[in-house]
C-alpha positions, 0 to 999 in steps of 0.5 A, a space after each residue: 469453518 476454521 480456514 479462510 483465504 483472503 486477497 490483500 490488494 496493493 495500493 498506490 498514492 496519487 498524492 502524498 503531502 508531508 505537512 509536518 513532523 509531529 512531537 511523537 516523531 511521526 509525520 502529518 500527511 495528506 494522501 490520496 490512496 488507491 487500491 489496485 488489483 495486484 494482491 497477496 493471498 492470505 490463508 488463515 487456519 485456526 488451530 487448537 494450539 496457542 501458537 501463531 505460525 507464519 509461512 511465506 513464499 518470499 525469502 527474507 519475510 520474517 516468520 515470527 513476531 517481526 512479521 506484521 501479520 503475526 502482530 495482527 493475529 496476536 492483537 486479535 487473540 489478545 483482544 478476544 481472549 481466544 485460547 486458540 492459535 492460527 497458521 498464516 500462509 502468505 503467498 506474496 505477489 506484491 513486492 516487499 518494501 516497494 511503497 505498495 503497502 503489501 505488509 499493511 494490506 496483509 495485516 489488514 486481511 488477517 484482522 478482518 479474517 480472524 474477526 470472521 473466523 473467530 466470530 468476534 463481530 468487531 466493527 470496522 471502526 474497532 478493527 481500524 483502531 487495532 490496525 492503526 497501532 500496527 501501521 499507519 496504512 493498515 486502516 486504509 485497507 480495512 476501509 476498502 475505499 479510495 480515500 483521502 488519508 490525513 493525520 498519520 494516515 488514520 483519518 480517512 474520507 472516502 472519494 467515491 467518484 475517482 474514475 477507474 484507471 489502468 496502471 503500470 507498476 514498475 519496480 527496479 528492485 532497489 531497496 529503499 528504507 522508508 525510515 531513511 526517506 522520512 529522516 532525510 526529508 527537508 521540511 520547509 515552512 508550512 506551505 499552502 496545500 494545493 486545492 483538490 478537485 471536488 469532483 474527479 470526472 476524468 482520468 485527466 483530473 486524477 493526473 492533475 493531482 499527482 504529487 509526492 513530497 518524498 520523490 525528491 529524497 528517493 530520486 536523489 539516491 536512486 536516479 533510476 526512478 526518474 528514468 522510469 518515470 520518463 520511460 513510462 511517459 514516452 510509452 504512452 502514460 498520461 501521468 507517472 509518479 513514485 508510490 509512497 517512499 518508493 521504489 515502485 513507479 506507476 504510470 496511468 494509462 487510458 487503455 489496457 492495450 497501451 498499458 500492456 504494450 508498455 509493459 512488454 517494452 519495459 520487461 524486455 531487457 530488464 529483470 524488474 518487477 513489472 505488472 499491469 493492474 486496474 484500480 479497485 
């Protein structure tokens, strides 16, 4: 076998607490991260050359060392000492730079896929260690579970009892720089963190924890995000929040029918990215 196709899911953040800035410039976080079934499609083909080639159907995505999947492939080839190359074909369905973790998920898929294609037999823990050097969200996608993520995102605790939800994703297409959001965040003195439920018995329990410390920064520059949140609530969502550093906003719905009706309402009259998805 020298070709493998994998599906790289997006994520949303039910919770994103910024606890403080670290000496290395990164931030200590407390997040609850949830995968959803909006996926990029990654096809890996091992070649006899020593080159790594990346192609993507989305304009503006780098095709060389600037692409995180290229870095993931390079890391695997270096660690295993394999004298081969790989072609990485990316079919993007997740919007780029959207707060949905698409690039990190793609990189995680490359790490896992090459581990299988090259028969490296690296453990999940080892793959997560490699992934953490590529990006803070990469280990989460290797973990493949809803999780409480701490540190910069690498300390993962599974949360198996969170109920499935119907989610409507809305991205207005504005560009938000994650680095700018974190630089602009005004950290106050250490506050008492909200206590998390020990058990999530209902969708309402999920809605009760929705919080994102980055929202205030992003909304101040892009008030459309607040407008989308209000619109989702008006259309039947029982909770709404910006994911990551934005600009994607998600609404949580109790039923597929209500979510799809809201989806059609928002699509009409806009050129935004809108998708109804289910949690994984």
